[in-house]
N, C-alpha and C positions, 0 to 999 in steps of 0.2 A: 419541600419539594426536592426530589433527587433527580439529577440529570445524569443518565448513563449513556455514554457514547462508546460504541465499539470501535476498535482501532482499524480492523480490516477494511470496513467500508470507507473509512476516511482515507486510508492509504490508496485504495482502489480509485477513489474519486480524484485524489491528487495526481496519481499516475496518468489517469485518463486525460485530465486537463493539460498536464505537461506534454503528453504526446500530441494533443491537438495544437498546442502552441508551438512546439519545437519537434516536428516529426523526425528530424535527423537523429535525435537522441533516443529513438525507440529502443534500440538494443540495450543501452545503459539503463533506461527506465525499467524495462522488463527485468533485467538482471537484479537491480536494486529491489524491485518489488518482490521477486521470488526469494531473495536472501532475507528480506525483512519478514515475509510470511513464515519462512523456515525458522528464523530466530524466535518469533512470537509463538510459533507452535511448540518449539522446544521448551520455552519458558512457561507454557501452559495458558497463554492468553487465547481466548476463544475462537474456534471455528465451528 
């Protein structure tokens, strides 16, 4: 049995939960999310 988990949905879920818990960090969370997606895209990890 192989378990294949995509990184992008996990990052999105984590960012959403963090925004719900600490709304004041919204700008930082969005910035980190976008940077992470950009790096993953450059490295060839799926979108």
